[in-house]
Structures are given as C-alpha cells and as structure tokens.
Phi, psi and omega in degrees: 000133184289135178285134176289150174292128173274161188228144171224118186244121177242128180228166187302337179266357181162212179208156178219114184242124183242103179263009173058038177081359181269154167283149180310319183288350179263349182288129178248337182231122186218139174247127177248125181242124179246092177287344170238173181289118185251122177286123185276009182300333179298344179290347174299337173289353186240058189287354181250017177305128169251339183223129182223133171240123179248122187233105179128223185246133185217157172226169174068037183292347179298333176308330182302328181308334183277351181270085189289342183253009183292117184255320175243130184230128178239126185237130175220070190268146177260357173218128181299149174233168178265116183265003191301328183251033173252126182232118184233085187295334187264353180298120184238336187234123185228123177246119176245121181243132181081183188235021183241033183271355180085185178282104187268001187304332182290344180269348199266352192295325185248006183285148178247348179225127176229127180239112178253125188221136176054046165264090202279345183248344180298129179244346183230117183263006184303324179294335178278334187258347189294337181256005187260057185300338179259009186294132182247323181229139176229130184239119184245119190225127171056051177254094193298328184260000187285124180252338180223146181284148176293160176290135188244355195294337180272358181260085189288342178263355181292106181244353182226124180233133179230132182240133180213130177059056173246072190293329185266002178298125179225007180224106181253015189301331187291344177298324182296339183249020178264173172250027188289156169243331189226140183216125180230136183212137179226134175053063181228158166053054189301333182262003177272141181290157173301320180300312184297319178298311180302314183289338172290322183285319183294341184281356173285110187296329181254025186303133178243334183195136177224137172246111186234000179309324186263014171308332172235152172297324181278349185061030189291336182265353192289323178295324176297316175302314177302321180295317178298314176299319182292323183289338177270358186066037187235023183302322189294346180279344183277104185239091189290341185292343179278359175286333173298133186299310181299325177288317185290320183288344176270000183295000000 
C-alpha cells in the first residue's frame, strides 16, 4: 500500500510537522515547505525517505546525500542552491518546477523520468537533457516560451514523451529523429495546422501510440488529425487512453 505524504512546514514563527502517526525512520514520502530559509540537516532523522518534495527556501542540501533510498525528488525552490556536492545514487525521478532550483545537472546522471514545469522564460532545454543518458520518460508542462522541441536523438532509452500547455510550440521536427514509442499532447502548438502536427507525429519511426485529441480544448483539429492518420493507414496508432497521466507513466 502506497504511503501518504507526510508534511513538514517551517515558517517564521515556528514549524508544523505531521508524520501521520509514523516515526521519522518509518517515513518514506515527505513534503518540506520552507517559508523561511530552512536547514535540511534535520533530514538525517528520515533515513528511509524514498520520495521528497522541497518547496521554498533551503540551505544544507548536502544532507540529501544521506538519503540512500531516495528515488523521487520534486523541487520548487524560491532561491537557488548549490547541488554540486549532493550525490543521490538511487534517484530515478526528478520533477523541477519554476526556474530557481539552481544547477541541477549534478542530479541527472541516473534519472529515468524528468518532469519540467512552469519554466516560463526557458527556450532551450538542451542543458537539461545533455546529462540524462538513461532517460526513459519526459514530461514538459507549461513552458510558455518554448517554440521547438529539444533534440532527442541521443536519448536512445527515451520512449515516452508527454506535452502539456506548450502554446508557442511550432517546431516538432525533433520527433522524427527520436527513439520514441509513445507521444501524448494536450493544449500545444496553437498555430500549427492539424496536418502539420499529425505528420510530425507520424514521422516518429517507432511510433506505437499517440494521444492527440486534446491538443485543443475544443478538439477543433482532431478530426483532421484523424484523417491524416487514416490516409496513412495508421488509425490504430491513435490511442487516447495514454493521455491519462497514470496510464502514460506506466508505459
């Protein structure tokens, strides 16, 4: 049975920690919110953490190196920190929200899942991907300035890509040079025609499934997308169920 997230909130007047009746060494999932600058040294009391979310301002991130079972890390920092001396050998999943998380390249070497969210000014994702040689799944969400997909050809293990709210996206040519099997997209590429969008997805040579019905809220482009897939004899590749996050993450 999956353990519910415990919470630790630190604010200027004190702290509030809810471990849901567990002892610190029994906690596997923890969200830490630092409304003031919070020293993470206290995490030494939580040696069995597997999933950790950090939201706010922090110091002492080196303490994470003691979390030998940490598999999933989510960051939404309001002030950057230095990750150079943080070593997380078990880390496989990294979720980055916002643009103040610092240089996370030191965390990327072993991850298989990367989620980038609400990076409103970023236009080039190459710096995030160059060190992710084991990446299997990539989720890009609410990247307001992104106009083209990053090159994916060197990511030989990347088989699933999910896009959400990438309204300015107008270049999907990197898909043709990818090793993807599954592609899901919602609310993307507002100015791309249905035909161009469909052909870009069909250019994925190893495509096994695509979810494209929700590229618009009105689904205005979907009927034309269906026609392009049908004309190529590929209607069976339109698999809308993989748009669901839990289904997509299980691919």
